[in-house]
mmJSON file of the N, C-alpha and C atoms, coordinates in Angstrom:
{"data_MODEL":{"atom_site":{
"group_PDB":["ATOM","ATOM","ATOM","ATOM","ATOM","ATOM","ATOM","ATOM","ATOM","ATOM","ATOM","ATOM","ATOM","ATOM","ATOM","ATOM","ATOM","ATOM","ATOM","ATOM","ATOM","ATOM","ATOM","ATOM","ATOM","ATOM","ATOM","ATOM","ATOM","ATOM","ATOM","ATOM","ATOM","ATOM","ATOM","ATOM","ATOM","ATOM","ATOM","ATOM","ATOM","ATOM","ATOM","ATOM","ATOM","ATOM","ATOM","ATOM","ATOM","ATOM","ATOM","ATOM","ATOM","ATOM","ATOM","ATOM","ATOM","ATOM","ATOM","ATOM","ATOM","ATOM","ATOM","ATOM","ATOM","ATOM","ATOM","ATOM","ATOM","ATOM","ATOM","ATOM","ATOM","ATOM","ATOM","ATOM","ATOM","ATOM","ATOM","ATOM","ATOM","ATOM","ATOM","ATOM","ATOM","ATOM","ATOM","ATOM","ATOM","ATOM","ATOM","ATOM","ATOM","ATOM","ATOM","ATOM","ATOM","ATOM","ATOM","ATOM","ATOM","ATOM","ATOM","ATOM","ATOM","ATOM","ATOM","ATOM","ATOM","ATOM","ATOM","ATOM","ATOM","ATOM","ATOM","ATOM","ATOM","ATOM","ATOM","ATOM","ATOM","ATOM","ATOM","ATOM","ATOM","ATOM","ATOM","ATOM","ATOM","ATOM","ATOM","ATOM","ATOM","ATOM","ATOM","ATOM","ATOM","ATOM","ATOM","ATOM","ATOM","ATOM","ATOM","ATOM","ATOM","ATOM","ATOM","ATOM","ATOM","ATOM","ATOM","ATOM","ATOM","ATOM","ATOM","ATOM","ATOM","ATOM","ATOM","ATOM","ATOM","ATOM","ATOM","ATOM","ATOM","ATOM","ATOM","ATOM","ATOM","ATOM","ATOM","ATOM","ATOM","ATOM","ATOM","ATOM","ATOM","ATOM","ATOM","ATOM","ATOM","ATOM","ATOM","ATOM","ATOM","ATOM","ATOM","ATOM","ATOM","ATOM","ATOM","ATOM","ATOM","ATOM","ATOM","ATOM","ATOM","ATOM","ATOM","ATOM","ATOM","ATOM","ATOM","ATOM","ATOM","ATOM","ATOM","ATOM","ATOM","ATOM","ATOM","ATOM","ATOM","ATOM","ATOM","ATOM","ATOM","ATOM","ATOM"],
"id":[1,2,3,4,5,6,7,8,9,10,11,12,13,14,15,16,17,18,19,20,21,22,23,24,25,26,27,28,29,30,31,32,33,34,35,36,37,38,39,40,41,42,43,44,45,46,47,48,49,50,51,52,53,54,55,56,57,58,59,60,61,62,63,64,65,66,67,68,69,70,71,72,73,74,75,76,77,78,79,80,81,82,83,84,85,86,87,88,89,90,91,92,93,94,95,96,97,98,99,100,101,102,103,104,105,106,107,108,109,110,111,112,113,114,115,116,117,118,119,120,121,122,123,124,125,126,127,128,129,130,131,132,133,134,135,136,137,138,139,140,141,142,143,144,145,146,147,148,149,150,151,152,153,154,155,156,157,158,159,160,161,162,163,164,165,166,167,168,169,170,171,172,173,174,175,176,177,178,179,180,181,182,183,184,185,186,187,188,189,190,191,192,193,194,195,196,197,198,199,200,201,202,203,204,205,206,207,208,209,210,211,212,213,214,215,216,217,218,219],
"type_symbol":["N","C","C","N","C","C","N","C","C","N","C","C","N","C","C","N","C","C","N","C","C","N","C","C","N","C","C","N","C","C","N","C","C","N","C","C","N","C","C","N","C","C","N","C","C","N","C","C","N","C","C","N","C","C","N","C","C","N","C","C","N","C","C","N","C","C","N","C","C","N","C","C","N","C","C","N","C","C","N","C","C","N","C","C","N","C","C","N","C","C","N","C","C","N","C","C","N","C","C","N","C","C","N","C","C","N","C","C","N","C","C","N","C","C","N","C","C","N","C","C","N","C","C","N","C","C","N","C","C","N","C","C","N","C","C","N","C","C","N","C","C","N","C","C","N","C","C","N","C","C","N","C","C","N","C","C","N","C","C","N","C","C","N","C","C","N","C","C","N","C","C","N","C","C","N","C","C","N","C","C","N","C","C","N","C","C","N","C","C","N","C","C","N","C","C","N","C","C","N","C","C","N","C","C","N","C","C","N","C","C","N","C","C","N","C","C","N","C","C"],
"label_atom_id":["N","CA","C","N","CA","C","N","CA","C","N","CA","C","N","CA","C","N","CA","C","N","CA","C","N","CA","C","N","CA","C","N","CA","C","N","CA","C","N","CA","C","N","CA","C","N","CA","C","N","CA","C","N","CA","C","N","CA","C","N","CA","C","N","CA","C","N","CA","C","N","CA","C","N","CA","C","N","CA","C","N","CA","C","N","CA","C","N","CA","C","N","CA","C","N","CA","C","N","CA","C","N","CA","C","N","CA","C","N","CA","C","N","CA","C","N","CA","C","N","CA","C","N","CA","C","N","CA","C","N","CA","C","N","CA","C","N","CA","C","N","CA","C","N","CA","C","N","CA","C","N","CA","C","N","CA","C","N","CA","C","N","CA","C","N","CA","C","N","CA","C","N","CA","C","N","CA","C","N","CA","C","N","CA","C","N","CA","C","N","CA","C","N","CA","C","N","CA","C","N","CA","C","N","CA","C","N","CA","C","N","CA","C","N","CA","C","N","CA","C","N","CA","C","N","CA","C","N","CA","C","N","CA","C","N","CA","C","N","CA","C","N","CA","C","N","CA","C","N","CA","C","N","CA","C"],
"label_alt_id":[null,null,null,null,null,null,null,null,null,null,null,null,null,null,null,null,null,null,null,null,null,null,null,null,null,null,null,null,null,null,null,null,null,null,null,null,null,null,null,null,null,null,null,null,null,null,null,null,null,null,null,null,null,null,null,null,null,null,null,null,null,null,null,null,null,null,null,null,null,null,null,null,null,null,null,null,null,null,null,null,null,null,null,null,null,null,null,null,null,null,null,null,null,null,null,null,null,null,null,null,null,null,null,null,null,null,null,null,null,null,null,null,null,null,null,null,null,null,null,null,null,null,null,null,null,null,null,null,null,null,null,null,null,null,null,null,null,null,null,null,null,null,null,null,null,null,null,null,null,null,null,null,null,null,null,null,null,null,null,null,null,null,null,null,null,null,null,null,null,null,null,null,null,null,null,null,null,null,null,null,null,null,null,null,null,null,null,null,null,null,null,null,null,null,null,null,null,null,null,null,null,null,null,null,null,null,null,null,null,null,null,null,null,null,null,null,null,null,null],
"label_comp_id":["GLU","GLU","GLU","THR","THR","THR","ARG","ARG","ARG","GLN","GLN","GLN","PRO","PRO","PRO","TYR","TYR","TYR","VAL","VAL","VAL","PRO","PRO","PRO","PHE","PHE","PHE","ASN","ASN","ASN","ALA","ALA","ALA","ALA","ALA","ALA","GLY","GLY","GLY","ALA","ALA","ALA","ASP","ASP","ASP","ALA","ALA","ALA","LYS","LYS","LYS","PRO","PRO","PRO","MET","MET","MET","ALA","ALA","ALA","GLU","GLU","GLU","ILE","ILE","ILE","VAL","VAL","VAL","ALA","ALA","ALA","PHE","PHE","PHE","CYS","CYS","CYS","LYS","LYS","LYS","GLN","GLN","GLN","GLN","GLN","GLN","GLY","GLY","GLY","LEU","LEU","LEU","TRP","TRP","TRP","PRO","PRO","PRO","PHE","PHE","PHE","THR","THR","THR","HIS","HIS","HIS","PHE","PHE","PHE","ASN","ASN","ASN","ARG","ARG","ARG","ILE","ILE","ILE","HIS","HIS","HIS","VAL","VAL","VAL","VAL","VAL","VAL","PRO","PRO","PRO","PRO","PRO","PRO","CYS","CYS","CYS","THR","THR","THR","THR","THR","THR","SER","SER","SER","GLU","GLU","GLU","ALA","ALA","ALA","ASP","ASP","ASP","LEU","LEU","LEU","ARG","ARG","ARG","ALA","ALA","ALA","GLY","GLY","GLY","ILE","ILE","ILE","ALA","ALA","ALA","ILE","ILE","ILE","LEU","LEU","LEU","ASP","ASP","ASP","GLU","GLU","GLU","ALA","ALA","ALA","LEU","LEU","LEU","ASN","ASN","ASN","ILE","ILE","ILE","ALA","ALA","ALA","ASP","ASP","ASP","LYS","LYS","LYS","HIS","HIS","HIS","TYR","TYR","TYR","VAL","VAL","VAL","GLY","GLY","GLY"],
"label_asym_id":["A","A","A","A","A","A","A","A","A","A","A","A","A","A","A","A","A","A","A","A","A","A","A","A","A","A","A","A","A","A","A","A","A","A","A","A","A","A","A","A","A","A","A","A","A","A","A","A","A","A","A","A","A","A","A","A","A","A","A","A","A","A","A","A","A","A","A","A","A","A","A","A","A","A","A","A","A","A","A","A","A","A","A","A","A","A","A","A","A","A","A","A","A","A","A","A","A","A","A","A","A","A","A","A","A","A","A","A","A","A","A","A","A","A","A","A","A","A","A","A","A","A","A","A","A","A","A","A","A","A","A","A","A","A","A","A","A","A","A","A","A","A","A","A","A","A","A","A","A","A","A","A","A","A","A","A","A","A","A","A","A","A","A","A","A","A","A","A","A","A","A","A","A","A","A","A","A","A","A","A","A","A","A","A","A","A","A","A","A","A","A","A","A","A","A","A","A","A","A","A","A","A","A","A","A","A","A","A","A","A","A","A","A","A","A","A","A","A","A"],
"label_entity_id":["1","1","1","1","1","1","1","1","1","1","1","1","1","1","1","1","1","1","1","1","1","1","1","1","1","1","1","1","1","1","1","1","1","1","1","1","1","1","1","1","1","1","1","1","1","1","1","1","1","1","1","1","1","1","1","1","1","1","1","1","1","1","1","1","1","1","1","1","1","1","1","1","1","1","1","1","1","1","1","1","1","1","1","1","1","1","1","1","1","1","1","1","1","1","1","1","1","1","1","1","1","1","1","1","1","1","1","1","1","1","1","1","1","1","1","1","1","1","1","1","1","1","1","1","1","1","1","1","1","1","1","1","1","1","1","1","1","1","1","1","1","1","1","1","1","1","1","1","1","1","1","1","1","1","1","1","1","1","1","1","1","1","1","1","1","1","1","1","1","1","1","1","1","1","1","1","1","1","1","1","1","1","1","1","1","1","1","1","1","1","1","1","1","1","1","1","1","1","1","1","1","1","1","1","1","1","1","1","1","1","1","1","1","1","1","1","1","1","1"],
"label_seq_id":[1,1,1,2,2,2,3,3,3,4,4,4,5,5,5,6,6,6,7,7,7,8,8,8,9,9,9,10,10,10,11,11,11,12,12,12,13,13,13,14,14,14,15,15,15,16,16,16,17,17,17,18,18,18,19,19,19,20,20,20,21,21,21,22,22,22,23,23,23,24,24,24,25,25,25,26,26,26,27,27,27,28,28,28,29,29,29,30,30,30,31,31,31,32,32,32,33,33,33,34,34,34,35,35,35,36,36,36,37,37,37,38,38,38,39,39,39,40,40,40,41,41,41,42,42,42,43,43,43,44,44,44,45,45,45,46,46,46,47,47,47,48,48,48,49,49,49,50,50,50,51,51,51,52,52,52,53,53,53,54,54,54,55,55,55,56,56,56,57,57,57,58,58,58,59,59,59,60,60,60,61,61,61,62,62,62,63,63,63,64,64,64,65,65,65,66,66,66,67,67,67,68,68,68,69,69,69,70,70,70,71,71,71,72,72,72,73,73,73],
"pdbx_PDB_ins_code":[null,null,null,null,null,null,null,null,null,null,null,null,null,null,null,null,null,null,null,null,null,null,null,null,null,null,null,null,null,null,null,null,null,null,null,null,null,null,null,null,null,null,null,null,null,null,null,null,null,null,null,null,null,null,null,null,null,null,null,null,null,null,null,null,null,null,null,null,null,null,null,null,null,null,null,null,null,null,null,null,null,null,null,null,null,null,null,null,null,null,null,null,null,null,null,null,null,null,null,null,null,null,null,null,null,null,null,null,null,null,null,null,null,null,null,null,null,null,null,null,null,null,null,null,null,null,null,null,null,null,null,null,null,null,null,null,null,null,null,null,null,null,null,null,null,null,null,null,null,null,null,null,null,null,null,null,null,null,null,null,null,null,null,null,null,null,null,null,null,null,null,null,null,null,null,null,null,null,null,null,null,null,null,null,null,null,null,null,null,null,null,null,null,null,null,null,null,null,null,null,null,null,null,null,null,null,null,null,null,null,null,null,null,null,null,null,null,null,null],
"Cartn_x":[74.062,73.395,72.07,71.141,69.76,69.319,68.425,67.779,66.409,66.093,64.85,64.67,63.65,63.552,63.268,63.754,63.443,61.972,61.343,59.856,59.124,58.113,57.482,56.734,56.468,55.82,54.4,54.024,52.691,52.483,53.51,53.405,52.693,52.047,51.359,51.549,51.297,51.397,52.744,52.9,54.168,55.065,54.576,55.484,56.276,55.767,56.32,57.13,57.377,58.073,59.388,60.315,61.636,61.517,60.614,60.445,59.932,59.059,58.433,59.532,60.441,61.428,62.516,62.83,63.897,63.325,62.043,61.426,61.357,60.963,60.84,62.199,63.279,64.595,64.966,64.833,65.149,64.431,63.194,62.453,62.896,63.22,63.795,65.063,65.839,67.117,66.993,65.74,65.516,65.553,65.666,65.638,64.182,63.55,62.163,62.171,62.327,62.331,60.894,60.862,59.65,59.742,58.79,58.92,57.663,57.856,56.831,57.031,56.194,56.344,57.646,58.64,59.906,60.993,60.729,61.824,61.806,63.027,63.331,63.794,63.1,63.558,63.969,65.07,65.501,65.907,65.038,65.287,65.494,66.768,66.876,66.738,66.456,66.343,67.784,67.78,69.122,69.936,69.243,69.957,70.502,70.533,70.978,72.481,72.956,74.424,75.127,76.409,77.237,77.1,77.262,77.163,75.811,74.774,73.475,73.32,73.877,73.872,74.597,75.833,76.659,75.835,75.359,74.504,73.348,72.6,71.557,71.989,73.178,73.647,74.113,74.642,75.106,73.881,72.819,71.551,71.006,71.036,70.49,71.372,72.685,73.558,73.341,73.17,72.867,71.428,70.555,69.178,69.246,70.087,70.147,70.765,71.354,71.801,70.551,69.437,68.212,67.738,67.9,67.589,68.425,69.712,70.658,70.261,69.585,69.052,67.905,67.254,66.128,66.582,67.77,68.233,68.492,67.889,68.05,68.714,69.994,70.583,71.92],
"Cartn_y":[118.723,119.674,120.277,120.302,120.713,121.885,122.787,123.741,123.301,122.061,121.564,121.58,122.101,122.074,120.697,120.507,119.23,118.974,120.097,120.083,120.828,120.343,121.079,122.287,123.346,124.563,124.08,124.605,124.386,122.964,122.182,120.779,120.601,119.37,119.016,117.553,117.02,115.626,115.084,113.962,113.189,114.043,114.868,115.723,116.634,117.104,118.097,117.546,116.173,115.528,116.069,116.372,116.865,118.208,119.047,120.329,120.155,119.247,118.937,118.394,117.522,116.961,118.106,118.845,119.945,120.913,121.318,122.139,121.524,120.243,119.579,119.453,119.14,119.05,120.417,121.521,122.853,123.149,122.892,123.205,122.368,121.123,120.237,120.851,121.573,122.145,123.557,124.118,125.494,126.584,126.216,127.262,127.132,128.313,128.35,128.945,128.321,128.965,129.201,130.192,130.505,129.736,128.91,128.214,128.57,128.658,128.91,128.053,127.154,126.06,125.464,125.694,125.04,125.937,126.99,127.897,127.955,128.227,128.407,129.799,130.542,131.912,131.814,132.373,132.569,133.961,134.7,136.115,136.441,136.44,136.608,138.207,138.661,139.952,140.591,141.917,142.588,142.626,142.2,142.256,140.759,139.948,138.587,138.526,137.842,137.761,136.952,137.218,136.378,134.915,134.558,133.162,132.542,133.257,132.731,132.566,133.576,133.461,132.27,132.039,130.885,129.554,129.547,128.354,128.088,129.184,129.025,128.48,129.054,128.603,127.181,126.792,125.376,124.509,124.829,124.087,123.941,125.109,125.092,124.243,124.375,123.542,121.966,121.611,120.195,119.864,120.699,120.416,120.182,120.967,120.784,119.432,118.751,117.349,116.562,116.899,116.098,116.277,117.345,117.593,116.78,116.713,115.899,114.344,113.906,112.491,112.314,113.343,113.268,113.511,113.85,114.169,112.831,112.838,111.668,112.193,111.836,112.392,111.776],
"Cartn_z":[82.75,83.691,83.219,84.058,83.557,84.526,84.016,84.785,85.222,84.945,85.277,86.861,87.429,88.905,89.486,90.683,91.364,91.564,91.771,92.104,91.04,90.376,89.393,89.996,89.226,89.617,90.099,91.311,91.916,92.276,92.571,92.891,94.203,94.313,95.51,95.761,96.911,97.198,97.048,96.403,96.142,95.326,94.32,93.556,94.414,95.466,96.351,97.455,97.401,98.451,98.841,97.816,98.13,98.924,98.51,99.255,100.709,100.804,102.14,103.059,102.572,103.368,103.734,102.841,103.036,104.107,104.028,105.03,106.396,106.387,107.77,108.383,107.641,108.145,108.739,107.967,108.499,109.725,109.815,111.021,112.204,112.016,113.045,113.648,112.82,113.147,113.713,113.698,114.201,113.142,111.776,110.707,110.065,110.032,109.542,108.143,107.115,105.753,105.224,104.418,103.73,102.299,101.974,100.666,99.859,98.6,97.686,96.383,96.253,95.136,95.243,94.308,94.269,94.643,95.463,95.941,97.441,97.873,99.316,99.626,100.584,100.931,102.407,102.658,104.075,104.217,105.048,105.229,106.725,107.182,108.519,108.876,110.08,110.339,110.298,110.167,110.028,111.379,112.443,113.712,113.985,113.133,113.3,113.366,114.479,114.759,113.583,113.496,112.622,112.853,114.138,114.514,114.129,114.37,113.975,112.376,111.639,110.198,109.816,110.331,109.936,110.334,111.49,111.807,110.845,110.503,109.58,108.184,107.726,106.493,106.523,107.607,107.767,107.711,108.307,108.353,106.955,106.231,104.899,103.965,104.083,103.429,103.499,104.768,105.057,104.563,104.621,104.082,102.577,101.821,100.444,99.956,100.901,100.611,100.383,100.996,100.779,99.394,98.78,97.399,96.502,96.822,96.0,95.977,96.982,96.92,95.928,95.684,94.7,93.229,93.035,91.648,90.93,89.736,88.835,87.557,87.33,86.104,85.834],
"occupancy":[1.0,1.0,1.0,1.0,1.0,1.0,1.0,1.0,1.0,1.0,1.0,1.0,1.0,1.0,1.0,1.0,1.0,1.0,1.0,1.0,1.0,1.0,1.0,1.0,1.0,1.0,1.0,1.0,1.0,1.0,1.0,1.0,1.0,1.0,1.0,1.0,1.0,1.0,1.0,1.0,1.0,1.0,1.0,1.0,1.0,1.0,1.0,1.0,1.0,1.0,1.0,1.0,1.0,1.0,1.0,1.0,1.0,1.0,1.0,1.0,1.0,1.0,1.0,1.0,1.0,1.0,1.0,1.0,1.0,1.0,1.0,1.0,1.0,1.0,1.0,1.0,1.0,1.0,1.0,1.0,1.0,1.0,1.0,1.0,1.0,1.0,1.0,1.0,1.0,1.0,1.0,1.0,1.0,1.0,1.0,1.0,1.0,1.0,1.0,1.0,1.0,1.0,1.0,1.0,1.0,1.0,1.0,1.0,1.0,1.0,1.0,1.0,1.0,1.0,1.0,1.0,1.0,1.0,1.0,1.0,1.0,1.0,1.0,1.0,1.0,1.0,1.0,1.0,1.0,1.0,1.0,1.0,1.0,1.0,1.0,1.0,1.0,1.0,1.0,1.0,1.0,1.0,1.0,1.0,1.0,1.0,1.0,1.0,1.0,1.0,1.0,1.0,1.0,1.0,1.0,1.0,1.0,1.0,1.0,1.0,1.0,1.0,1.0,1.0,1.0,1.0,1.0,1.0,1.0,1.0,1.0,1.0,1.0,1.0,1.0,1.0,1.0,1.0,1.0,1.0,1.0,1.0,1.0,1.0,1.0,1.0,1.0,1.0,1.0,1.0,1.0,1.0,1.0,1.0,1.0,1.0,1.0,1.0,1.0,1.0,1.0,1.0,1.0,1.0,1.0,1.0,1.0,1.0,1.0,1.0,1.0,1.0,1.0,1.0,1.0,1.0,1.0,1.0,1.0],
"B_iso_or_equiv":[0.0,0.0,0.0,0.0,0.0,0.0,0.0,0.0,0.0,0.0,0.0,0.0,0.0,0.0,0.0,0.0,0.0,0.0,0.0,0.0,0.0,0.0,0.0,0.0,0.0,0.0,0.0,0.0,0.0,0.0,0.0,0.0,0.0,0.0,0.0,0.0,0.0,0.0,0.0,0.0,0.0,0.0,0.0,0.0,0.0,0.0,0.0,0.0,0.0,0.0,0.0,0.0,0.0,0.0,0.0,0.0,0.0,0.0,0.0,0.0,0.0,0.0,0.0,0.0,0.0,0.0,0.0,0.0,0.0,0.0,0.0,0.0,0.0,0.0,0.0,0.0,0.0,0.0,0.0,0.0,0.0,0.0,0.0,0.0,0.0,0.0,0.0,0.0,0.0,0.0,0.0,0.0,0.0,0.0,0.0,0.0,0.0,0.0,0.0,0.0,0.0,0.0,0.0,0.0,0.0,0.0,0.0,0.0,0.0,0.0,0.0,0.0,0.0,0.0,0.0,0.0,0.0,0.0,0.0,0.0,0.0,0.0,0.0,0.0,0.0,0.0,0.0,0.0,0.0,0.0,0.0,0.0,0.0,0.0,0.0,0.0,0.0,0.0,0.0,0.0,0.0,0.0,0.0,0.0,0.0,0.0,0.0,0.0,0.0,0.0,0.0,0.0,0.0,0.0,0.0,0.0,0.0,0.0,0.0,0.0,0.0,0.0,0.0,0.0,0.0,0.0,0.0,0.0,0.0,0.0,0.0,0.0,0.0,0.0,0.0,0.0,0.0,0.0,0.0,0.0,0.0,0.0,0.0,0.0,0.0,0.0,0.0,0.0,0.0,0.0,0.0,0.0,0.0,0.0,0.0,0.0,0.0,0.0,0.0,0.0,0.0,0.0,0.0,0.0,0.0,0.0,0.0,0.0,0.0,0.0,0.0,0.0,0.0,0.0,0.0,0.0,0.0,0.0,0.0],
"pdbx_formal_charge":[null,null,null,null,null,null,null,null,null,null,null,null,null,null,null,null,null,null,null,null,null,null,null,null,null,null,null,null,null,null,null,null,null,null,null,null,null,null,null,null,null,null,null,null,null,null,null,null,null,null,null,null,null,null,null,null,null,null,null,null,null,null,null,null,null,null,null,null,null,null,null,null,null,null,null,null,null,null,null,null,null,null,null,null,null,null,null,null,null,null,null,null,null,null,null,null,null,null,null,null,null,null,null,null,null,null,null,null,null,null,null,null,null,null,null,null,null,null,null,null,null,null,null,null,null,null,null,null,null,null,null,null,null,null,null,null,null,null,null,null,null,null,null,null,null,null,null,null,null,null,null,null,null,null,null,null,null,null,null,null,null,null,null,null,null,null,null,null,null,null,null,null,null,null,null,null,null,null,null,null,null,null,null,null,null,null,null,null,null,null,null,null,null,null,null,null,null,null,null,null,null,null,null,null,null,null,null,null,null,null,null,null,null,null,null,null,null,null,null],
"auth_seq_id":[1,1,1,2,2,2,3,3,3,4,4,4,5,5,5,6,6,6,7,7,7,8,8,8,9,9,9,10,10,10,11,11,11,12,12,12,13,13,13,14,14,14,15,15,15,16,16,16,17,17,17,18,18,18,19,19,19,20,20,20,21,21,21,22,22,22,23,23,23,24,24,24,25,25,25,26,26,26,27,27,27,28,28,28,29,29,29,30,30,30,31,31,31,32,32,32,33,33,33,34,34,34,35,35,35,36,36,36,37,37,37,38,38,38,39,39,39,40,40,40,41,41,41,42,42,42,43,43,43,44,44,44,45,45,45,46,46,46,47,47,47,48,48,48,49,49,49,50,50,50,51,51,51,52,52,52,53,53,53,54,54,54,55,55,55,56,56,56,57,57,57,58,58,58,59,59,59,60,60,60,61,61,61,62,62,62,63,63,63,64,64,64,65,65,65,66,66,66,67,67,67,68,68,68,69,69,69,70,70,70,71,71,71,72,72,72,73,73,73],
"auth_comp_id":["GLU","GLU","GLU","THR","THR","THR","ARG","ARG","ARG","GLN","GLN","GLN","PRO","PRO","PRO","TYR","TYR","TYR","VAL","VAL","VAL","PRO","PRO","PRO","PHE","PHE","PHE","ASN","ASN","ASN","ALA","ALA","ALA","ALA","ALA","ALA","GLY","GLY","GLY","ALA","ALA","ALA","ASP","ASP","ASP","ALA","ALA","ALA","LYS","LYS","LYS","PRO","PRO","PRO","MET","MET","MET","ALA","ALA","ALA","GLU","GLU","GLU","ILE","ILE","ILE","VAL","VAL","VAL","ALA","ALA","ALA","PHE","PHE","PHE","CYS","CYS","CYS","LYS","LYS","LYS","GLN","GLN","GLN","GLN","GLN","GLN","GLY","GLY","GLY","LEU","LEU","LEU","TRP","TRP","TRP","PRO","PRO","PRO","PHE","PHE","PHE","THR","THR","THR","HIS","HIS","HIS","PHE","PHE","PHE","ASN","ASN","ASN","ARG","ARG","ARG","ILE","ILE","ILE","HIS","HIS","HIS","VAL","VAL","VAL","VAL","VAL","VAL","PRO","PRO","PRO","PRO","PRO","PRO","CYS","CYS","CYS","THR","THR","THR","THR","THR","THR","SER","SER","SER","GLU","GLU","GLU","ALA","ALA","ALA","ASP","ASP","ASP","LEU","LEU","LEU","ARG","ARG","ARG","ALA","ALA","ALA","GLY","GLY","GLY","ILE","ILE","ILE","ALA","ALA","ALA","ILE","ILE","ILE","LEU","LEU","LEU","ASP","ASP","ASP","GLU","GLU","GLU","ALA","ALA","ALA","LEU","LEU","LEU","ASN","ASN","ASN","ILE","ILE","ILE","ALA","ALA","ALA","ASP","ASP","ASP","LYS","LYS","LYS","HIS","HIS","HIS","TYR","TYR","TYR","VAL","VAL","VAL","GLY","GLY","GLY"],
"auth_asym_id":["A","A","A","A","A","A","A","A","A","A","A","A","A","A","A","A","A","A","A","A","A","A","A","A","A","A","A","A","A","A","A","A","A","A","A","A","A","A","A","A","A","A","A","A","A","A","A","A","A","A","A","A","A","A","A","A","A","A","A","A","A","A","A","A","A","A","A","A","A","A","A","A","A","A","A","A","A","A","A","A","A","A","A","A","A","A","A","A","A","A","A","A","A","A","A","A","A","A","A","A","A","A","A","A","A","A","A","A","A","A","A","A","A","A","A","A","A","A","A","A","A","A","A","A","A","A","A","A","A","A","A","A","A","A","A","A","A","A","A","A","A","A","A","A","A","A","A","A","A","A","A","A","A","A","A","A","A","A","A","A","A","A","A","A","A","A","A","A","A","A","A","A","A","A","A","A","A","A","A","A","A","A","A","A","A","A","A","A","A","A","A","A","A","A","A","A","A","A","A","A","A","A","A","A","A","A","A","A","A","A","A","A","A","A","A","A","A","A","A"],
"auth_atom_id":["N","CA","C","N","CA","C","N","CA","C","N","CA","C","N","CA","C","N","CA","C","N","CA","C","N","CA","C","N","CA","C","N","CA","C","N","CA","C","N","CA","C","N","CA","C","N","CA","C","N","CA","C","N","CA","C","N","CA","C","N","CA","C","N","CA","C","N","CA","C","N","CA","C","N","CA","C","N","CA","C","N","CA","C","N","CA","C","N","CA","C","N","CA","C","N","CA","C","N","CA","C","N","CA","C","N","CA","C","N","CA","C","N","CA","C","N","CA","C","N","CA","C","N","CA","C","N","CA","C","N","CA","C","N","CA","C","N","CA","C","N","CA","C","N","CA","C","N","CA","C","N","CA","C","N","CA","C","N","CA","C","N","CA","C","N","CA","C","N","CA","C","N","CA","C","N","CA","C","N","CA","C","N","CA","C","N","CA","C","N","CA","C","N","CA","C","N","CA","C","N","CA","C","N","CA","C","N","CA","C","N","CA","C","N","CA","C","N","CA","C","N","CA","C","N","CA","C","N","CA","C","N","CA","C","N","CA","C","N","CA","C","N","CA","C","N","CA","C","N","CA","C","N","CA","C"],
"pdbx_PDB_model_num":[1,1,1,1,1,1,1,1,1,1,1,1,1,1,1,1,1,1,1,1,1,1,1,1,1,1,1,1,1,1,1,1,1,1,1,1,1,1,1,1,1,1,1,1,1,1,1,1,1,1,1,1,1,1,1,1,1,1,1,1,1,1,1,1,1,1,1,1,1,1,1,1,1,1,1,1,1,1,1,1,1,1,1,1,1,1,1,1,1,1,1,1,1,1,1,1,1,1,1,1,1,1,1,1,1,1,1,1,1,1,1,1,1,1,1,1,1,1,1,1,1,1,1,1,1,1,1,1,1,1,1,1,1,1,1,1,1,1,1,1,1,1,1,1,1,1,1,1,1,1,1,1,1,1,1,1,1,1,1,1,1,1,1,1,1,1,1,1,1,1,1,1,1,1,1,1,1,1,1,1,1,1,1,1,1,1,1,1,1,1,1,1,1,1,1,1,1,1,1,1,1,1,1,1,1,1,1,1,1,1,1,1,1,1,1,1,1,1,1]
}}}
């Protein structure tokens, strides 16, 4: 196990491909995350329903499978 990030800090172009794929998938599913370099932030409003929260978490969980495809180890 490593703590090495999938995407290097301040990556661009091909180095940022995993993050670009994750964000694109999330947006296609209706979840608009805020990303910064190699981090994903999801900050729903306090008025979000439980059903919407569960749906958003399910989308993020599925999107993280994309990151798994980029893991080499």
